[in-house]
C-alpha positions as CSV (number, residue, x, y, z in Angstrom):
1,M,-0.3,0.2,0.0
2,P,1.5,3.3,-1.0
3,Q,2.3,6.6,1.6
4,L,-0.6,8.0,2.0
5,P,0.5,11.9,1.5
6,N,0.8,15.1,3.9
7,S,2.0,12.7,6.7
8,Y,5.1,13.0,7.8
9,A,5.0,9.6,9.5
10,K,8.8,10.7,10.6
11,Q,10.2,13.2,12.5
12,P,13.2,15.0,11.7
13,T,16.1,14.8,14.6
14,Q,15.9,18.4,14.4
15,Q,12.3,18.5,15.2
16,K,12.6,15.8,18.0
17,Q,14.8,17.9,19.9
18,F,12.4,20.9,19.6
19,Y,9.3,18.3,21.1
20,D,12.4,17.7,23.5
21,R,12.7,21.0,24.5
22,T,9.4,22.3,24.8
23,L,8.4,20.0,27.4
24,L,11.3,19.9,28.9
25,S,10.8,23.7,29.7
26,R,7.6,23.0,31.3
27,L,8.5,20.1,33.2
28,L,11.8,22.0,34.8
29,P,10.1,23.7,37.3
30,E,7.6,21.7,38.5
31,L,10.3,19.2,39.5
32,V,11.0,20.0,43.1
33,F,11.3,16.9,44.9
34,M,13.1,15.2,42.0
35,Q,15.9,17.6,42.4
36,F,17.0,16.5,46.0
37,G,16.9,12.7,44.4
38,Q,20.1,11.1,44.4
39,T,20.8,9.7,40.7
40,D,24.6,8.4,41.1
41,K,24.7,4.4,40.9
42,R,20.7,4.6,40.8
43,T,20.0,3.6,37.3
44,I,18.8,-0.9,35.6
45,P,21.0,-1.0,33.1
46,K,18.6,-1.9,29.8
47,K,17.8,-5.9,29.4
48,E,18.5,-6.0,33.6
49,G,14.8,-6.6,34.4
50,D,12.5,-3.3,36.6
51,T,13.8,-3.7,40.2
52,I,17.4,-2.4,42.1
53,N,18.7,-3.8,45.3
54,L,21.1,-1.4,46.5
55,R,22.5,-2.3,49.5
56,R,23.8,0.3,52.3
57,M,26.9,-1.1,55.1
58,N,25.9,-0.8,58.4
59,K,28.0,2.2,60.8
60,F,31.0,0.6,62.8
61,P,30.5,1.3,66.1
62,P,33.5,3.3,68.0
63,A,36.5,0.7,69.4
64,T,37.4,2.1,72.4
65,T,38.5,-1.3,73.7
66,P,42.2,-0.2,74.0
67,L,44.2,-3.3,72.2
68,V,46.3,-5.8,73.9
69,S,50.0,-6.0,73.7
70,G,50.7,-9.3,70.6
71,V,47.0,-10.2,70.7
72,T,44.9,-9.8,67.5
73,P,41.0,-8.6,68.1
74,A,38.1,-10.5,67.9
75,G,37.4,-8.3,64.7
76,R,33.7,-7.5,63.4
77,N,31.3,-9.4,60.8
78,L,30.7,-6.9,58.0
79,S,26.9,-5.9,57.9
80,F,24.5,-4.5,55.6
81,E,20.3,-3.2,55.1
82,E,19.3,-3.9,51.7
83,I,16.8,-2.3,50.1
84,T,14.8,-2.9,47.3
85,A,13.2,-0.5,44.4
86,T,10.4,-1.5,41.0
87,V,10.3,1.0,38.3
88,K,7.4,2.0,37.0
89,Q,6.0,3.9,34.6
90,Y,3.9,6.4,33.5
91,G,2.5,9.0,30.8
92,D,-0.7,10.3,28.9
93,Y,-1.4,11.3,25.9
94,A,-4.5,13.9,23.6
95,I,-6.0,13.2,20.2
96,L,-5.7,16.1,17.9
97,T,-8.1,16.1,15.1
98,D,-7.4,16.5,11.3
99,L,-6.9,20.6,11.9
100,I,-3.3,19.6,11.8
101,E,-2.6,20.1,8.0
102,L,0.8,21.0,7.9
103,M,4.1,19.1,8.2
104,G,6.5,20.1,11.3
105,I,6.1,22.0,13.8
106,D,2.3,23.6,14.9
107,P,1.6,25.2,17.5
108,I,-1.2,22.9,18.7
109,V,1.2,20.1,18.9
110,T,3.7,23.0,20.9
111,E,0.9,24.1,23.1
112,T,0.1,20.2,23.4
113,L,3.4,19.3,24.7
114,E,3.2,22.7,27.3
115,A,0.5,21.6,28.9
116,Q,1.6,17.8,28.9
117,G,5.5,19.3,30.5
118,E,3.5,20.0,33.1
119,Q,1.8,17.2,33.4
120,A,4.9,15.7,33.5
121,G,6.5,17.3,36.2
122,E,3.6,17.4,38.0
123,T,3.3,13.6,38.1
124,L,6.9,12.6,38.5
125,D,7.4,14.7,41.3
126,M,4.0,13.0,42.7
127,V,5.5,10.0,42.5
128,V,8.6,11.4,44.7
129,R,6.7,13.0,46.8
130,N,4.4,10.3,47.7
131,E,7.2,7.7,48.2
132,V,9.0,10.0,50.6
133,C,6.3,11.2,53.1
134,K,5.7,7.4,53.7
135,G,8.5,7.7,56.2
136,T,8.4,6.5,59.7
137,N,10.3,9.6,61.0
138,V,7.4,12.2,62.3
139,L,7.3,15.0,64.5
140,Y,3.9,16.3,65.4
141,L,3.8,20.1,66.2
142,T,0.7,19.0,69.0
143,P,2.2,18.9,72.5
144,G,1.6,14.7,73.5
145,A,0.1,14.0,69.8
146,V,1.2,10.1,69.2
147,D,-1.2,10.3,65.8
148,R,-2.0,12.3,62.8
149,S,-5.7,12.4,64.8
150,D,-3.8,14.4,67.6
151,V,-2.8,17.5,65.0
152,A,-5.2,20.3,66.6
153,D,-6.1,23.5,64.7
154,G,-3.5,26.7,66.7
155,D,0.0,24.2,66.4
156,T,1.3,26.0,63.7
157,L,4.9,25.7,61.9
158,T,7.2,28.0,64.1
159,G,10.6,29.2,64.7
160,T,10.3,27.1,67.6
161,A,9.6,25.0,66.1
162,V,12.0,24.3,62.9
163,R,15.0,24.6,66.2
164,R,13.1,21.5,67.1
165,V,13.8,19.8,63.7
166,R,17.1,20.9,63.3
167,Q,18.3,19.5,66.6
168,S,16.1,16.4,65.6
169,M,17.8,15.5,62.1
170,A,20.9,16.7,63.9
171,R,21.0,13.7,66.9
172,N,21.0,12.4,64.3
173,N,24.1,12.5,62.4
174,V,22.0,13.0,59.6
175,K,24.4,15.8,57.5
176,A,23.3,18.4,56.0
177,L,22.8,19.1,52.2
178,S,24.9,22.3,50.6
179,G,24.1,25.0,53.0
180,G,21.6,23.8,55.9
181,Y,18.7,20.8,55.4
182,V,16.1,21.4,53.1
183,A,12.5,21.0,53.8
184,F,9.7,20.9,51.4
185,I,6.9,23.9,53.1
186,H,3.2,24.8,51.3
187,P,2.5,28.2,51.0
188,D,-0.1,28.2,53.7
189,A,2.3,27.1,56.3
190,A,4.9,29.5,54.6
191,Y,2.4,32.2,55.2
192,D,3.1,31.8,59.1
193,L,6.8,31.1,59.5
194,T,7.6,33.7,57.1
195,G,6.5,36.6,59.8
196,D,9.4,35.1,62.2
197,P,12.4,37.6,62.8
198,D,14.8,35.4,62.1
199,W,13.8,34.7,58.4
200,A,16.3,34.8,56.3
201,K,16.0,35.5,52.2
202,P,17.6,34.1,49.6
203,N,19.5,36.6,48.6
204,T,21.0,37.3,51.8
205,Y,22.5,34.5,52.7
206,A,23.2,32.3,49.4
207,D,24.7,33.5,45.5
208,P,21.5,33.4,42.9
209,K,23.3,30.7,40.8
210,N,22.8,28.4,43.8
211,I,19.4,28.5,45.4
212,F,17.7,26.0,44.5
213,N,14.4,25.6,42.8
214,G,11.4,26.7,44.4
215,E,13.3,28.2,47.6
216,I,11.5,31.2,49.2
217,G,13.9,31.1,52.2
218,K,16.3,30.0,55.2
219,L,15.5,29.7,59.3
220,W,17.8,27.8,62.1
221,G,20.2,25.7,58.9
222,V,17.2,25.1,57.1
223,R,16.7,26.2,53.5
224,F,12.5,25.7,52.6
225,I,11.3,25.3,49.8
226,E,8.6,26.3,48.7
227,T,6.1,23.7,47.2
228,T,1.7,23.6,46.3
229,M,2.5,20.1,45.9
230,A,3.8,19.4,49.6
231,P,1.6,16.9,51.1
232,I,-2.2,18.1,53.0
233,W,-4.3,15.3,54.5
234,P,-7.7,17.0,54.6
235,G,-10.1,16.8,57.3
236,E,-7.4,14.4,59.6
237,G,-6.9,16.5,62.0
238,A,-8.4,17.2,65.8
239,G,-11.9,17.7,65.6
240,G,-11.6,17.5,61.6
241,A,-8.3,20.1,61.2
242,D,-6.8,19.9,57.8
243,V,-2.9,18.5,58.8
244,Y,-0.4,19.5,56.8
245,G,2.9,18.1,56.2
246,T,6.7,20.0,56.0
247,V,9.0,17.1,54.8
248,V,12.4,18.1,55.8
249,I,15.2,16.0,54.2
250,G,19.4,15.8,54.9
251,K,21.9,14.8,52.3
252,D,21.4,10.7,50.6
253,A,18.1,10.9,52.3
254,Y,16.1,9.4,48.8
255,G,17.1,8.3,45.3
256,I,15.3,8.5,41.8
257,V,15.6,4.8,40.0
258,D,15.7,4.8,36.1
259,V,16.0,2.1,33.5
260,A,18.5,3.8,31.0
261,G,18.2,7.2,31.4
262,K,14.3,7.1,31.1
263,S,13.1,8.7,33.9
264,K,13.3,12.0,31.6
265,P,10.3,11.6,29.2
266,E,10.3,10.6,26.0
267,T,8.3,12.9,23.4
268,I,5.8,11.3,21.4
269,V,4.2,12.5,18.5
270,K,1.9,10.4,15.9
271,P,1.1,12.7,13.2
272,L,-1.8,11.8,10.5
273,G,-1.8,9.1,8.9
274,S,0.9,6.7,11.0
275,A,-1.9,4.3,12.2
276,G,-2.4,3.0,8.3
277,V,-6.0,1.9,7.9
278,A,-7.2,2.6,11.1
279,D,-7.2,6.2,10.6
280,A,-7.7,6.0,6.9
281,L,-9.0,9.5,6.3
282,N,-6.2,11.0,8.2
283,Q,-8.4,12.3,10.1
284,R,-6.2,11.9,14.2
285,S,-2.9,12.2,15.3
286,S,-1.4,12.4,19.1
287,V,0.6,13.9,21.2
288,G,2.0,12.2,24.5
289,W,5.3,12.0,27.0
290,K,5.9,8.2,29.5
291,A,8.8,7.8,31.9
292,L,10.1,5.1,33.8
293,M,10.7,5.0,37.2
294,T,10.7,5.1,40.7
295,A,12.1,6.4,43.7
296,V,13.0,5.5,46.7
297,R,13.7,6.4,50.1
298,L,17.2,5.8,51.8
299,Q,17.9,6.8,55.0
300,E,14.1,7.6,57.0
301,L,16.2,9.5,59.8
302,A,17.3,11.2,57.1
303,I,13.5,12.4,56.5
304,L,11.5,13.9,58.9
305,R,7.8,14.8,58.4
306,V,6.6,17.5,60.0
307,E,2.7,17.3,61.1
308,H,0.8,20.4,62.1
309,T,-1.7,22.8,60.7
310,V,-1.3,26.3,59.8
311,S,-3.6,29.4,60.4
312,I,-5.3,30.3,57.3
């Protein structure tokens, strides 16, 4: 069967690169949680399955017993902690009608890719956020609270609470990232915290090129990243209060796992006529994206979820 006319079944390399750049230009600003995920040695090679086993050697205790002359000590066996992560595929697409008639880069395709870039960014960042927020290391700001249902109205995030957070991280020997620990904070919680007299804006403590994506300020050694992706549990607090989560992390807290670099979304454009007889009149094309990745918590004590309410 001869090739149908007016179809662009094969995308030139330059056009494909344009599509990728268009999607990423909208995707990158949304990657808040992903920007701190450890990626070194977290890639599964092609044809090696969908699961990775991560192994970390456990810490040796201090050897404070003096050696005896001529006597070889017993030594110590190595011990490891193993963590398993399985990648999953995410993606979506949109069907476009035959109003797209011209070959090459069409404004409708570009607009669709821009919208899907935001979608991809939110999707992948949410996957990471959901994994990070499953951690067992929690600080409830309501005195005496042992569960989310105990968190009450009025127990907002304050400078005193941030000092407690820093103390907890330091006592657990959690290493800081560049310039301090990092916290993901919802705008509603940031409203309460930024009025603290010790609050510092990014331009007062960091070179502009070293400011994190979404960073709004620093307090007591914690750098705050504002994002609407910070978790909220509506109605789950005491008396039906909405509970907010401010998630604080240290170095190497969690990782991003992919297969052969496929965590970067791939753009997929199926032009008019590419479906053959299934689209006999060249009426439909599609624009989509997909990515293959997962997130994994690497060190529970390096992730502290602070649960509280807000004043507004």
